[in-house]
C-alpha positions in Angstrom: -174.6 -94.3 -31.8 -170.8 -94.4 -31.2 -170.4 -92.8 -34.4 -172.5 -89.7 -33.7 -170.6 -89.4 -30.5 -167.4 -88.7 -32.2 -169.3 -86.7 -35.1 -170.8 -84.4 -32.0 -167.3 -84.6 -30.0 -165.1 -83.2 -33.4 -168.3 -80.4 -34.1 -167.8 -79.5 -30.0 -164.1 -78.9 -29.7 -164.1 -77.3 -33.0 -167.1 -75.0 -31.9 -165.1 -74.3 -28.5 -161.6 -73.5 -30.2 -163.7 -71.6 -32.7 -165.2 -69.4 -30.4 -162.0 -69.6 -27.9 -159.2 -68.0 -31.3 -162.7 -65.5 -32.4 -163.4 -64.3 -28.5 -162.5 -60.8 -28.6 -164.1 -60.4 -32.5 -167.2 -62.5 -31.1 -167.6 -60.0 -27.9 -167.5 -57.1 -30.4 -169.1 -58.0 -33.5 -171.3 -61.1 -31.6 -171.0 -62.7 -35.3 -172.4 -66.1 -34.4 -170.6 -69.1 -37.0 -171.6 -70.8 -40.2 -170.8 -74.2 -40.1 -171.3 -75.9 -43.7 -172.0 -79.5 -43.9 -172.1 -81.8 -47.0 -173.9 -84.5 -45.1 -176.5 -86.0 -47.4 -178.0 -88.8 -45.1 -181.6 -88.2 -43.8 -180.3 -89.7 -40.5 -176.5 -87.9 -40.5 -178.6 -84.4 -41.7 -181.0 -84.8 -38.4 -178.2 -85.7 -36.3 -176.3 -82.5 -37.9 -178.9 -80.3 -37.0 -179.9 -81.8 -33.8 -176.0 -81.1 -32.6 -176.5 -77.3 -33.8 -179.8 -76.9 -31.9 -178.5 -78.5 -28.8 -175.1 -75.8 -28.6 -177.4 -72.9 -29.9 -179.6 -74.0 -26.9 -176.9 -74.3 -24.3 -175.1 -71.4 -25.6 -177.7 -68.5 -26.7 -174.6 -65.8 -26.8 -172.8 -67.8 -29.9 -175.4 -69.4 -32.7 -174.1 -71.1 -34.7 -175.9 -71.1 -38.6 -176.2 -74.5 -40.4 -175.4 -74.3 -43.6 -176.2 -77.7 -45.8 -174.1 -77.7 -48.6 -172.9 -80.5 -51.2 -171.0 -82.2 -52.3 -170.9 -81.7 -56.2 -170.1 -78.0 -55.5 -168.1 -78.1 -52.0 -164.8 -78.1 -54.0 -165.5 -75.2 -55.6 -166.9 -73.5 -52.8 -164.2 -73.6 -50.6 -161.9 -72.1 -53.4 -164.1 -69.4 -53.5 -164.4 -68.6 -49.7 -160.4 -68.8 -49.2 -159.5 -66.3 -52.0 -162.3 -64.5 -50.7 -161.5 -64.3 -46.9 -165.5 -65.6 -46.6 -165.1 -68.8 -44.7 -167.5 -71.1 -42.9 -166.0 -70.9 -39.1 -166.6 -74.8 -39.9 -167.0 -77.2 -42.5 -167.5 -80.9 -43.1 -164.8 -81.6 -46.2 -163.5 -85.3 -46.3 -161.1 -85.6 -49.4 -157.8 -85.8 -50.2 -157.9 -82.5 -52.0 -158.1 -80.8 -47.7 -153.8 -81.6 -48.1 -153.9 -78.6 -50.5 -155.9 -76.6 -48.5 -153.6 -76.9 -45.4 -150.3 -76.4 -47.8 -151.8 -73.3 -48.7 -152.5 -72.4 -44.6 -156.3 -72.2 -45.1 -156.5 -74.6 -42.0 -155.4 -75.0 -37.7 -154.4 -78.4 -37.2 -156.3 -79.4 -34.2 -154.9 -82.2 -33.4 -153.6 -81.3 -30.6 -156.9 -80.2 -28.7 -158.2 -83.6 -29.5 -157.8 -86.3 -27.1 -156.6 -90.0 -27.4 -160.3 -91.1 -25.9 -161.8 -89.1 -28.9 -159.1 -90.7 -31.6 -159.7 -93.9 -30.4 
């Protein structure tokens, strides 16, 4: 249960930050957000979908599209997405390769938005 709460809070913080950073763009396009998840266990997939559904119910003006990705193609997908500029707003990726994306300037450091309580 604690892990689900942490996942929910991280996704929520990400969604809010993306909403804030894209606010003016969303006002003109109202395009919504894309979330690529690499969850592969049934319970994790269900939890992620539940979080997205809860967000969508509470925020009809900013809907999140849930996209189920796979670990087998995640690296190639993200490299292509970054190079073409068609990157999902939020994505799930737990790998040392993420450092390479940050060094290329593709990622925003959100650590200053995460409270000590959430980190614990």
